[in-house]
SEPADREN-708143 format. One record per residue: residue in three letters; x, z, y of N, C-alpha, C, O in turn; residue number from 1. Coordinates in pm, whole numbers. Atoms other than C-alpha are relative to their C-alpha. Layout:
<pts>
('ALA',(X,Z,Y),(X,Z,Y),(X,Z,Y),(X,Z,Y),NUM),
...
</pts>
This chain:
<pts>
('MET',(84,0,-118),(0,0,0),(88,0,125),(208,29,117),1),
('ASN',(-77,17,-121),(107,-49,360),(-1,127,85),(-99,201,86),2),
('SER',(-12,-116,-86),(227,217,601),(-106,-3,110),(-154,-110,147),3),
('THR',(100,-7,-106),(-13,340,868),(64,7,138),(-7,3,238),4),
('THR',(-65,-21,-129),(248,380,1144),(112,-99,23),(185,-135,-69),5),
('ASN',(-112,86,-41),(486,153,1332),(-2,-3,151),(-96,-56,210),6),
('THR',(-6,-6,-145),(590,211,1692),(134,-52,48),(239,-13,-5),7),
('ILE',(-123,57,-54),(844,13,1893),(-6,3,153),(-113,8,213),8),
('ALA',(-10,16,-145),(966,-2,2252),(15,-147,32),(88,-220,-35),9),
('LEU',(-9,138,-49),(919,-330,2436),(15,9,152),(-84,14,225),10),
('GLY',(-21,-22,-142),(1081,-297,2776),(-59,134,41),(-26,237,-18),11),
('ALA',(65,-122,-46),(870,-41,2963),(-125,34,-80),(-189,135,-54),12),
('ALA',(121,-21,81),(591,-69,2705),(36,68,-131),(146,52,-184),13),
('THR',(-9,-55,135),(541,131,2387),(-113,-62,-81),(-230,-50,-45),14),
('VAL',(98,72,81),(366,-70,2116),(-17,75,-132),(80,95,-206),15),
('SER',(32,-70,125),(194,115,1830),(-88,-89,-86),(-194,-134,-42),16),
('ILE',(74,84,95),(76,-84,1528),(-64,94,-102),(6,166,-173),17),
('ILE',(74,-100,75),(-194,109,1344),(-78,-68,-112),(-167,-149,-87),18),
('ASN',(73,54,115),(-310,21,994),(-120,90,-28),(-104,209,-55),19),
('THR',(121,-79,24),(-671,133,949),(-42,-2,-146),(-135,70,-183),20),
('GLY',(33,6,142),(-681,44,577),(41,-133,-59),(55,-232,13),21),
('ASP',(-47,120,69),(-575,-212,317),(-116,-70,-71),(-191,-9,-147),22),
('VAL',(100,81,68),(-803,-493,204),(65,-74,-117),(186,-100,-116),23),
('ARG',(-48,66,122),(-771,-665,-134),(-44,-147,4),(-164,-176,7),24),
('LEU',(30,142,-10),(-749,-1045,-119),(75,-78,-107),(186,-42,-145),25),
('VAL',(-67,100,83),(-668,-1330,-356),(8,-126,84),(-93,-191,110),26),
('LEU',(-15,111,-93),(-525,-1602,-137),(-57,-130,-54),(-114,-209,22),27),
('ALA',(51,124,57),(-620,-1880,-375),(-150,-14,17),(-203,-125,16),28),
('GLU',(146,2,-12),(-986,-1783,-330),(-46,-20,144),(-160,-61,167),29),
('ILE',(46,3,-139),(-993,-1777,49),(71,-102,87),(36,-119,203),30),
('THR',(-73,99,-80),(-748,-2047,161),(-30,-141,-48),(-74,-163,-161),31),
('ASN',(26,141,31),(-778,-2423,172),(118,-68,-67),(111,-188,-97),32),
('ALA',(-118,61,61),(-433,-2480,19),(-32,-44,-143),(-79,38,-223),33),
('PRO',(28,46,137),(-469,-2694,-295),(98,64,-99),(215,87,-66),34),
('GLU',(-84,-64,101),(-336,-2539,-615),(125,-82,-30),(231,-26,-55),35),
('SER',(-116,85,29),(-108,-2837,-670),(110,19,104),(227,-9,76),36),
('ALA',(-100,-22,-105),(65,-2748,-342),(61,140,-7),(181,155,12),37),
('TRP',(-56,-135,1),(98,-2369,-377),(58,42,-134),(147,127,-140),38),
('ARG',(-41,-48,132),(147,-2337,-752),(152,-8,-23),(206,85,-82),39),
('PRO',(-143,6,32),(513,-2457,-764),(84,109,66),(187,148,11),40),
('HIS',(-86,-92,-75),(640,-2206,-507),(-62,137,23),(11,231,58),41),
('TYR',(66,-125,-39),(382,-1928,-462),(-80,64,-112),(-169,145,-85),42),
('THR',(65,-68,112),(265,-1831,-812),(32,149,7),(147,187,33),43),
('GLY',(-19,-144,-14),(217,-1455,-814),(-32,50,138),(-50,171,158),44),
('ILE',(42,-36,-135),(134,-1459,-445),(-142,-48,24),(-226,26,76),45),
('PHE',(132,57,-27),(-167,-1687,-432),(-103,34,-106),(-222,45,-75),46),
('ASP',(100,-16,105),(-327,-1620,-769),(-17,143,-47),(-88,167,-145),47),
('GLN',(13,-140,35),(-295,-1240,-785),(-56,80,119),(-29,45,234),48),
('PRO',(48,-83,-112),(-475,-972,-581),(117,62,75),(209,117,14),49),
('LEU',(-100,-63,-87),(-262,-856,-288),(-72,90,100),(-190,73,128),50),
('PHE',(57,-90,-99),(-316,-579,-37),(53,-36,138),(173,-50,158),51),
('PHE',(-31,40,-136),(-323,-669,329),(-46,109,96),(-158,158,83),52),
('PRO',(43,-102,-95),(-328,-419,616),(-108,-54,94),(-124,-175,109),53),
('SER',(95,33,-106),(-604,-415,877),(51,68,127),(18,183,155),54),
('GLN',(-78,-60,-107),(-393,-359,1187),(-65,-19,137),(-115,-126,172),55),
('CYS',(35,0,-141),(-490,-270,1541),(126,36,77),(219,95,22),56),
('VAL',(-122,-20,-79),(-237,-251,1824),(-35,73,129),(-130,37,199),57),
('HIS',(12,-66,-130),(-206,-10,2115),(125,-27,81),(237,-18,30),58),
('ILE',(-111,28,-91),(11,-97,2414),(-7,97,116),(-101,93,196),59),
('ALA',(-7,-97,-110),(110,184,2648),(94,-54,107),(211,-81,81),60),
('LEU',(-75,49,-115),(226,65,2990),(-12,99,114),(-104,181,114),61),
('PRO',(12,-93,-112),(293,252,3313),(-133,-10,74),(-181,90,130),62),
('ASP',(122,19,-78),(-24,103,3466),(-123,-33,-85),(-228,-66,-31),63),
('ALA',(114,36,86),(-250,43,3162),(19,58,-140),(131,84,-185),64),
('SER',(3,-42,139),(-348,163,2817),(-91,-98,-73),(-212,-97,-55),65),
('VAL',(69,118,51),(-447,-139,2611),(-15,8,-152),(81,35,-223),66),
('MET',(28,8,143),(-612,-163,2267),(-27,-144,-36),(-107,-211,30),67),
('VAL',(28,134,53),(-601,-492,2073),(-66,19,-136),(-2,62,-232),68),
('ASP',(85,-18,116),(-880,-488,1813),(-22,149,-28),(60,234,8),69),
('ALA',(37,-138,29),(-1051,-172,1692),(-88,0,-124),(-208,-24,-117),70),
('ASN',(74,3,127),(-1151,-147,1328),(-37,141,-43),(35,237,-17),71),
('ASP',(38,-120,74),(-1339,125,1144),(-7,-43,-146),(-106,-102,-189),72),
('PHE',(-15,52,136),(-1226,61,787),(-116,41,-90),(-160,-38,-173),73),
('ALA',(108,-48,86),(-1499,274,626),(-127,-81,20),(-206,-97,-73),74),
('ILE',(119,79,-29),(-1765,61,798),(23,-147,-36),(-64,-210,-96),75),
('SER',(-24,144,20),(-1603,-283,777),(29,-35,-146),(10,-149,-186),76),
('THR',(-37,27,139),(-1489,-247,413),(-60,107,-92),(14,191,-144),77),
('PRO',(62,-99,89),(-1742,-42,213),(41,-25,-145),(94,-132,-176),78),
('PRO',(-44,16,140),(-1681,14,-162),(-55,-122,-70),(7,-173,-163),79),
('ASP',(56,117,66),(-1910,-275,-255),(46,-132,62),(0,-238,21),80),
('SER',(-53,121,-59),(-1720,-523,-37),(90,-73,-99),(162,-8,-174),81),
('PRO',(-93,73,89),(-1541,-803,-227),(145,20,37),(235,-10,-41),82),
('TYR',(-137,-22,-46),(-1234,-709,-24),(42,147,-10),(150,183,37),83),
('ALA',(-30,-144,7),(-1246,-335,-101),(117,26,-94),(132,-43,-194),84),
('PRO',(-108,-40,90),(-938,-169,-253),(-57,73,-122),(-178,98,-127),85),
('PRO',(50,-70,120),(-961,10,-592),(-67,132,36),(-43,188,143),86),
('PRO',(73,-124,-29),(-1187,317,-617),(90,120,29),(50,210,102),87),
('ASP',(-89,-114,-22),(-888,554,-623),(83,-12,128),(168,73,155),88),
('TYR',(-76,20,-125),(-753,417,-292),(-34,108,101),(-151,140,123),89),
('GLN',(18,-101,-104),(-704,683,-27),(29,-64,135),(145,-88,168),90),
('PRO',(-24,66,-128),(-753,526,316),(72,92,98),(65,215,84),91),
('PRO',(-64,-82,-103),(-550,644,614),(-106,61,91),(-223,25,81),92),
('PRO',(95,-49,-100),(-711,847,892),(-57,-115,82),(6,-220,95),93),
('ASP',(61,109,-75),(-949,645,1104),(76,-27,130),(167,48,167),94),
('LEU',(-74,45,-118),(-837,465,1418),(8,107,108),(115,133,161),95),
('LEU',(-1,-100,-107),(-942,735,1665),(90,117,-36),(160,171,50),96),
('ALA',(-87,-110,42),(-767,1003,1460),(146,-38,12),(229,42,56),97),
('GLN',(-140,43,-11),(-448,799,1442),(45,-11,145),(160,21,177),98),
('LEU',(-35,4,-142),(-457,739,1817),(29,140,52),(128,162,122),99),
('LEU',(-20,-138,-47),(-494,1112,1882),(129,58,-56),(195,136,12),100),
('MET',(-126,-47,59),(-204,1181,1645),(120,-47,83),(225,17,82),101),
('ARG',(-107,53,-85),(6,969,1883),(-15,45,145),(60,0,232),102),
('GLY',(22,-47,-136),(-125,1149,2191),(-75,-99,88),(-71,-88,210),103),
('ILE',(75,102,-74),(-343,851,2290),(-147,38,-4),(-209,36,-110),104),
('ARG',(139,-44,-7),(-685,968,2408),(-91,-120,24),(-63,-202,111),105),
('PRO',(90,116,-15),(-975,721,2373),(-51,-19,142),(-69,-132,187),106),
('GLU',(53,12,-136),(-1104,800,2722),(103,-52,99),(69,-86,213),107),
('ASN',(-104,52,-89),(-771,688,2869),(28,-149,-21),(105,-208,54),108),
('ILE',(-18,144,23),(-786,335,2722),(-64,-75,116),(-179,-50,152),109),
('THR',(50,75,-116),(-826,92,3013),(-50,-139,-37),(-140,-191,28),110),
('HIS',(36,136,41),(-855,-243,2831),(-14,-3,-152),(68,51,-224),111),
('LEU',(26,18,142),(-1001,-330,2490),(-14,-150,-25),(-111,-211,21),112),
('LEU',(-2,145,24),(-918,-683,2370),(-37,-27,-145),(31,20,-236),113),
('ILE',(42,36,135),(-1103,-820,2069),(45,-144,-26),(1,-237,42),114),
('THR',(-55,133,25),(-916,-1113,1919),(-108,-98,-44),(-103,-216,-8),115),
('HIS',(108,88,43),(-1230,-1250,1755),(-110,82,-66),(-89,197,-105),116),
('ALA',(119,-72,46),(-1575,-1156,1632),(-14,-5,-152),(-118,-46,-204),117),
('HIS',(11,-31,141),(-1497,-1087,1267),(2,152,-10),(83,218,55),118),
('PHE',(35,-140,-10),(-1620,-739,1184),(118,95,-17),(120,203,42),119),
('ASP',(-114,-89,19),(-1288,-594,1067),(89,9,124),(190,79,123),120),
('HIS',(-76,-8,-126),(-1159,-647,1422),(-76,74,110),(-20,103,216),121),
('TYR',(76,-70,-106),(-1438,-473,1613),(-95,107,-52),(-173,162,26),122),
('ALA',(93,-99,56),(-1621,-235,1376),(15,136,66),(-79,217,63),123),
('GLY',(-24,-131,-59),(-1465,60,1560),(-16,7,150),(28,105,211),124),
('ILE',(12,-5,-147),(-1553,-27,1920),(-110,95,44),(-117,131,162),125),
('THR',(98,-105,-28),(-1849,213,1899),(7,103,-112),(65,79,-218),126),
('ARG',(9,-104,102),(-1912,536,1709),(-135,69,13),(-198,68,118),127),
('LEU',(129,-68,4),(-2219,734,1609),(17,142,52),(98,219,1),128),
('ARG',(-5,-135,-56),(-2276,1044,1821),(-142,44,32),(-215,-22,106),129),
('ASP',(134,-55,-21),(-2591,1257,1816),(-109,-102,-30),(-208,-112,42),130),
('GLY',(102,93,45),(-2780,986,1633),(-5,-133,71),(-95,-212,44),131),
('ARG',(-2,131,-67),(-2690,694,1860),(144,-49,14),(239,29,11),132),
('TYR',(-132,60,-13),(-2401,453,1901),(45,-1,146),(-31,-39,236),133),
('VAL',(-58,-6,-134),(-2174,502,2203),(136,-67,-4),(196,-77,-111),134),
('PRO',(-133,62,-1),(-1853,326,2314),(108,97,-46),(113,212,-2),135),
('SER',(-113,-83,44),(-1546,460,2136),(101,22,112),(168,125,116),136),
('PHE',(-93,-6,-112),(-1343,391,2451),(-84,-12,127),(-101,-122,180),137),
('PRO',(110,4,-98),(-1590,485,2725),(34,-61,134),(-56,-99,209),138),
('TYR',(-37,53,-132),(-1391,361,3025),(78,-131,-10),(133,-179,89),139),
('ALA',(-77,123,21),(-1232,49,2875),(-88,-123,19),(-199,-129,-34),140),
('ARG',(64,130,-5),(-1335,-301,2975),(33,-74,-127),(150,-79,-167),141),
('CYS',(-17,69,128),(-1385,-501,2654),(-3,-151,24),(-98,-202,83),142),
('PHE',(-15,143,-23),(-1272,-866,2654),(-16,-74,-132),(60,-54,-226),143),
('LEU',(34,78,118),(-1424,-1106,2399),(-10,-146,38),(-59,-179,147),144),
('GLY',(12,143,-26),(-1401,-1483,2376),(-147,-41,12),(-228,-9,-75),145),
('ARG',(139,39,-23),(-1720,-1634,2519),(-56,-81,-117),(-172,-64,-154),146),
('ALA',(48,84,108),(-1742,-1886,2236),(-42,82,-122),(-133,42,-195),147),
('ASP',(43,-86,111),(-1762,-1604,1981),(-132,69,34),(-219,82,-53),148),
('TRP',(125,-64,-43),(-2035,-1428,2181),(-117,-98,-9),(-227,-61,-50),149),
('GLU',(107,99,-3),(-2235,-1750,2214),(-22,-68,-134),(-112,-151,-147),150),
('TYR',(16,60,133),(-2192,-1846,1848),(-140,31,-52),(-185,146,-42),151),
('PRO',(140,-21,40),(-2543,-1891,1701),(-21,122,-90),(-119,195,-73),152),
('GLU',(18,-115,89),(-2493,-1632,1425),(13,132,76),(-57,228,45),153),
('THR',(-13,-120,-81),(-2376,-1375,1681),(-126,24,81),(-177,137,86),154),
('GLN',(121,-15,-81),(-2674,-1440,1906),(-120,40,-85),(-202,122,-42),155),
('GLU',(109,-39,89),(-2913,-1416,1612),(10,147,-38),(-90,219,-40),156),
('ALA',(-20,-140,36),(-2760,-1084,1508),(-32,93,116),(-87,202,94),157),
('LEU',(25,-85,-116),(-2784,-946,1861),(-150,19,26),(-189,115,91),158),
('ARG',(145,-16,-16),(-3160,-1002,1852),(-59,104,-96),(-174,145,-82),159),
('ASP',(41,-104,95),(-3179,-753,1564),(62,132,44),(184,148,35),160),
('PRO',(-58,-124,-52),(-3139,-401,1708),(74,83,-105),(150,173,-71),161),
('ASN',(-66,-76,106),(-3021,-272,1369),(124,-69,-55),(187,-18,-148),162),
('SER',(-116,73,52),(-2746,-529,1317),(131,64,45),(134,141,141),163),
('ALA',(-132,-49,-38),(-2376,-450,1329),(38,-46,139),(99,30,215),164),
('ASP',(-34,51,-134),(-2338,-670,1637),(-74,76,109),(-16,105,214),165),
('SER',(76,-76,-100),(-2614,-486,1823),(57,140,17),(59,193,127),166),
('ARG',(-55,-136,-7),(-2455,-151,1737),(140,4,59),(193,112,86),167),
('THR',(-136,4,-54),(-2118,-268,1870),(2,-77,132),(1,-17,239),168),
('PHE',(-2,80,-122),(-2112,-558,2115),(-123,26,87),(-112,31,209),169),
('GLY',(121,-25,-77),(-2471,-492,2215),(8,128,80),(-38,134,194),170),
('VAL',(-15,-128,-70),(-2391,-132,2305),(92,-15,120),(63,38,228),171),
('LEU',(-94,17,-112),(-2094,-235,2519),(-62,-85,110),(-40,-58,228),172),
('GLN',(66,81,-102),(-2298,-502,2694),(-98,84,82),(-101,75,205),173),
('GLN',(96,-83,-70),(-2571,-253,2778),(69,103,90),(14,144,192),174),
('ALA',(-76,-96,-82),(-2305,-14,2910),(76,-67,113),(140,1,193),175),
('GLY',(-71,72,-105),(-2165,-287,3137),(149,-8,-21),(225,-24,75),176),
('LEU',(-144,-1,30),(-1828,-282,2960),(51,-130,-59),(172,-146,-76),177),
('LEU',(-41,122,70),(-1825,-627,2799),(23,-114,98),(-62,-144,182),178),
('GLU',(-32,118,-80),(-1653,-922,2967),(33,-116,-93),(109,-100,-189),179),
('LEU',(-22,118,82),(-1654,-1272,2820),(109,-85,61),(111,-107,182),180),
('VAL',(-120,70,-45),(-1335,-1476,2842),(-8,-146,-42),(-41,-177,-157),181),
('GLU',(-15,143,28),(-1298,-1853,2865),(142,-40,34),(186,-24,148),182),
('GLY',(-137,41,-26),(-947,-1988,2828),(94,118,11),(69,225,-44),183),
('ASP',(-102,-103,-16),(-640,-1789,2927),(-36,92,117),(-107,53,210),184),
('ARG',(30,-94,-107),(-653,-1479,3144),(108,107,7),(144,166,-95),185),
('ASP',(-94,-110,-23),(-400,-1236,3293),(-80,127,27),(-168,128,113),186),
('LEU',(70,-127,-20),(-519,-875,3266),(82,98,83),(27,169,168),187),
('THR',(-93,-82,-78),(-215,-691,3403),(125,-85,18),(136,-191,-43),188),
('PRO',(-125,78,-11),(130,-810,3513),(71,-19,-134),(151,-112,-148),189),
('ALA',(-70,7,127),(243,-750,3153),(-84,-55,-114),(-29,-93,-217),190),
('VAL',(90,32,112),(-62,-841,2942),(-87,-120,35),(-152,-123,139),191),
('SER',(81,120,-20),(-231,-1180,2907),(-77,-33,-127),(-30,-9,-238),192),
('ILE',(78,56,110),(-504,-1324,2689),(26,-150,-3),(27,-216,101),193),
('ILE',(-23,143,18),(-433,-1670,2548),(-100,-53,-102),(-108,-3,-214),194),
('ALA',(97,60,92),(-706,-1882,2393),(73,-61,-119),(171,-134,-103),195),
('ALA',(-60,54,123),(-622,-1967,2030),(-111,-22,-102),(-112,43,-206),196),
('PRO',(114,19,90),(-940,-2099,1866),(41,-61,-133),(147,-120,-147),197),
('GLY',(-23,56,133),(-965,-2198,1502),(-50,93,-106),(-135,55,-187),198),
('GLU',(53,-102,91),(-1017,-1880,1302),(-146,27,34),(-228,51,-55),199),
('SER',(137,-3,-53),(-1330,-1853,1515),(2,-82,128),(109,-110,181),200),
('PRO',(-1,82,-122),(-1444,-2057,1817),(63,69,120),(123,3,205),201),
('GLY',(-53,-72,-115),(-1341,-1784,2060),(124,82,-30),(158,172,47),202),
('HIS',(-119,-78,37),(-1031,-1653,1882),(103,-5,113),(128,-110,172),203),
('GLN',(-99,-9,-106),(-770,-1532,2129),(113,92,-46),(92,183,-126),204),
('ILE',(-115,-84,29),(-422,-1383,2105),(43,68,129),(-5,35,237),205),
('VAL',(-40,-82,-114),(-247,-1139,2335),(151,-5,16),(225,16,-80),206),
('ARG',(-143,3,-31),(91,-1177,2503),(35,123,83),(-31,153,183),207),
('VAL',(-50,-116,-73),(280,-867,2617),(145,-29,39),(226,-63,-46),208),
('SER',(-135,30,-47),(591,-913,2831),(45,110,95),(-24,141,192),209),
('SER',(-51,-109,-83),(803,-635,2980),(152,-2,-1),(215,1,-107),210),
('GLU',(-145,-7,-18),(1158,-634,3114),(73,-102,-87),(175,-72,-150),211),
('GLY',(-65,109,69),(1242,-967,2956),(-26,-6,-150),(28,-93,-218),212),
('GLN',(34,1,142),(1100,-885,2612),(-147,-39,-15),(-231,-4,68),213),
('THR',(135,51,20),(787,-1049,2471),(-46,26,-142),(31,16,-237),214),
('LEU',(64,-21,129),(549,-969,2187),(-138,-64,4),(-208,-56,105),215),
('TYR',(134,58,13),(239,-1155,2070),(-78,76,-107),(-28,98,-217),216),
('CYS',(95,-52,98),(-56,-990,1898),(-85,-119,-44),(-159,-175,37),217),
('LEU',(51,129,46),(-182,-1276,1682),(-140,4,-58),(-195,-101,-91),218),
('GLY',(129,-4,66),(-511,-1148,1544),(10,-65,-136),(96,-29,-217),219),
('ASP',(-1,71,128),(-589,-1382,1253),(50,-143,13),(7,-232,-61),220),
('LEU',(-60,133,-9),(-389,-1681,1369),(70,-35,-131),(67,-150,-175),221),
('TYR',(-57,13,134),(-200,-1628,1042),(-45,122,-81),(-62,231,-27),222),
('HIS',(30,-111,90),(-295,-1415,739),(118,33,-91),(125,144,-144),223),
('HIS',(-112,-19,92),(27,-1458,537),(115,-89,47),(89,-196,103),224),
('PRO',(-113,83,-42),(381,-1588,606),(0,-141,-58),(58,-231,2),225),
('ALA',(5,135,56),(312,-1886,377),(-71,-96,95),(-39,-215,97),226),
('GLU',(71,84,-95),(74,-2016,645),(88,-42,117),(63,-145,180),227),
('VAL',(-95,37,-105),(359,-2017,895),(81,-121,-45),(104,-214,33),228),
('GLU',(-77,112,55),(560,-2249,671),(-86,-124,-22),(-36,-236,-21),229),
('HIS',(92,110,28),(252,-2461,600),(-118,12,97),(-222,67,60),230),
('PRO',(100,-27,-104),(47,-2472,924),(-139,-55,-29),(-235,-14,37),231),
('SER',(134,48,34),(-240,-2666,766),(-69,87,-104),(-187,66,-134),232),
('TRP',(61,-93,93),(-298,-2387,512),(-65,112,79),(-2,170,168),233),
('MET',(72,-103,-76),(-560,-2141,637),(-125,40,-74),(-154,-14,-181),234),
('SER',(125,-44,62),(-885,-1963,556),(-99,-116,-7),(-101,-204,79),235),
('VAL',(94,111,21),(-1160,-2187,424),(-104,-10,111),(-165,-116,127),236),
('TRP',(99,4,-108),(-1383,-2094,719),(60,-48,132),(-14,-64,230),237),
('ASP',(-63,41,-126),(-1131,-2205,983),(-33,-144,35),(-63,-226,-53),238),
('ASP',(1,138,-45),(-1158,-2518,1193),(145,-49,-1),(227,-3,78),239),
('VAL',(-140,37,26),(-844,-2695,1076),(67,-58,124),(177,-17,159),240),
('THR',(-64,68,-113),(-778,-2915,1380),(34,96,111),(146,96,161),241),
('THR',(-26,-91,-112),(-814,-2645,1643),(96,111,-41),(178,155,40),242),
('ASN',(-90,-106,41),(-635,-2383,1436),(144,-48,-6),(236,24,35),243),
('VAL',(-136,55,2),(-333,-2608,1377),(53,-13,142),(169,19,168),244),
('ALA',(-44,13,-140),(-319,-2681,1752),(37,135,58),(137,148,128),245),
('SER',(-30,-134,-51),(-332,-2309,1831),(130,53,-59),(209,116,11),246),
('ARG',(-123,-45,63),(-57,-2237,1581),(122,-70,58),(224,-5,85),247),
('LEU',(-114,73,-55),(170,-2510,1714),(34,47,141),(152,56,177),248),
('ALA',(-24,-51,-135),(127,-2382,2070),(71,134,-5),(163,159,73),249),
('LEU',(-64,-130,15),(219,-2031,1960),(144,-15,-46),(233,54,4),250),
('VAL',(-135,21,53),(522,-2156,1767),(96,-37,112),(204,20,123),251),
('GLU',(-89,44,-108),(669,-2334,2070),(27,113,99),(141,132,142),252),
('ALA',(-18,-110,-95),(610,-2036,2300),(85,111,-60),(176,163,5),253),
('ALA',(-71,-111,63),(737,-1776,2054),(147,-31,-22),(232,56,-4),254),
('LEU',(-140,37,17),(1055,-1969,1977),(73,0,134),(187,46,142),255),
('ALA',(-64,5,-132),(1128,-2027,2346),(29,138,54),(127,158,125),256),
('GLU',(-14,-136,-53),(1084,-1657,2421),(66,96,-97),(84,213,-66),257),
('ASN',(-54,-88,104),(1240,-1522,2101),(-91,121,-18),(-45,235,-27),258),
('ALA',(101,-105,-6),(919,-1322,2082),(-16,71,-134),(5,13,-240),259),
('LEU',(44,-74,116),(820,-1050,1841),(-146,-33,-27),(-221,-70,64),260),
('LEU',(135,38,39),(498,-1108,1648),(-62,109,-86),(3,166,-174),261),
('VAL',(78,-92,82),(231,-879,1508),(-130,-72,-36),(-206,-112,52),262),
('ALA',(124,59,48),(-48,-1026,1295),(-85,109,-65),(-31,204,-121),263),
('ALA',(89,-106,46),(-352,-825,1193),(18,32,-147),(4,147,-188),264),
('HIS',(-3,-21,144),(-298,-873,819),(136,-24,-64),(147,-29,-186),265),
('ILE',(-136,11,52),(79,-924,784),(74,129,34),(91,160,152),266),
('PRO',(-65,-128,-31),(262,-592,749),(133,-21,72),(201,-122,55),267),
('GLY',(-125,6,-72),(555,-519,974),(-6,-84,125),(-113,-126,170),268),
('ILE',(-15,77,-123),(681,-704,1278),(89,-119,-32),(190,-106,-100),269),
('GLY',(-74,120,34),(806,-1060,1262),(53,-75,120),(30,-38,236),270),
('ARG',(-51,94,-100),(980,-1335,1450),(6,-136,-71),(20,-142,-193),271),
('LEU',(-7,133,60),(984,-1712,1393),(143,-54,2),(220,-27,94),272),
('GLU',(-131,63,11),(1290,-1905,1281),(-21,-145,-42),(-98,-174,-134),273),
('ARG',(10,141,37),(1329,-2282,1270),(65,-24,-135),(165,38,-171),274),
('THR',(-57,45,125),(1391,-2445,934),(15,-152,7),(-17,-213,109),275),
('GLY',(-14,145,0),(1468,-2802,835),(-132,-74,3),(-137,-191,40),276),
('THR',(131,66,6),(1098,-2874,794),(-103,61,94),(-216,11,101),277),
('GLY',(98,-65,-88),(932,-2643,1047),(49,136,44),(157,149,101),278),
('VAL',(-39,-137,-34),(940,-2267,1097),(-38,91,-115),(-118,55,-202),279),
('ARG',(38,-102,97),(921,-1955,886),(-7,135,70),(50,155,177),280),
('TRP',(17,-137,-50),(825,-1591,942),(116,84,-52),(141,89,-172),281),
('ILE',(-108,-91,37),(1119,-1350,944),(-45,142,33),(-76,172,149),282),
('GLU',(35,-140,-26),(1035,-982,904),(121,69,61),(228,74,0),283),
('ILE',(-113,-67,-65),(1251,-792,1151),(-17,151,0),(77,225,30),284),
('GLN',(22,-143,16),(1092,-451,1103),(-112,18,-100),(-221,-36,-82),285),
('SER',(97,-14,106),(908,-344,792),(-112,94,40),(-100,167,139),286),
('ALA',(114,-87,-27),(574,-164,782),(31,144,-31),(-48,233,4),287),
('ASN',(-29,-137,38),(747,145,646),(98,67,94),(145,178,66),288),
('THR',(-96,-58,-93),(974,204,945),(-67,109,83),(-3,171,168),289),
</pts>
């Protein structure tokens, strides 16, 4: 299983990578890569169950306290989920508990960035208190890609007051905390949202830059390092054309900036390295550090 803690300094920023729980996936079942392509080099990776972290990122800056994604593993991955770990799995403390363990108080979060509207990235943006759902980060502006908000399935769910979307995004909207993002957007001098559609129509990544150092929070731009080496391999629900374009844009930027990379479901911290045929993911800090 993957570690729950990983904290690094990035210039004047402190970046905390928080694993809220491990999901069980078989890559061959969820990716579009044909068996004839992955079988020669990735047997044992694609055809066997693997455990993937569900990572959220906190960025502490002198002028901001920023959360990227907010999962509640117990809600997003119940025992009957096809992605649930074995029954004897002991999940880590929930996101709010792990934040408090690091001295990060939910009421001090200033910005909440949701990379995309897949439930394991936003299940924890509200919590149940005294029989009703309230914002987990009561003073944070929440930034969501407009295309994900306007997606027909999202809009249909929001019309049902008992749906997961109504209990999360709907609550933030009613509280006046939800902002919809189109394209790129600078939030602070150090933090920017960059549109990266493909995994979902409104998928976005986050760039953090401080004192000449850069880190990207990638959301689900990649799920496994094999997708970095083979940019057309991705989840079966992705839009291939837009996702490949988003990946190529990230590759050029990350190489130019020698940037660090954090993906929601790839443990540890990575960096890209050119190869004779493209690029590959290099782990520069493991999830157990």
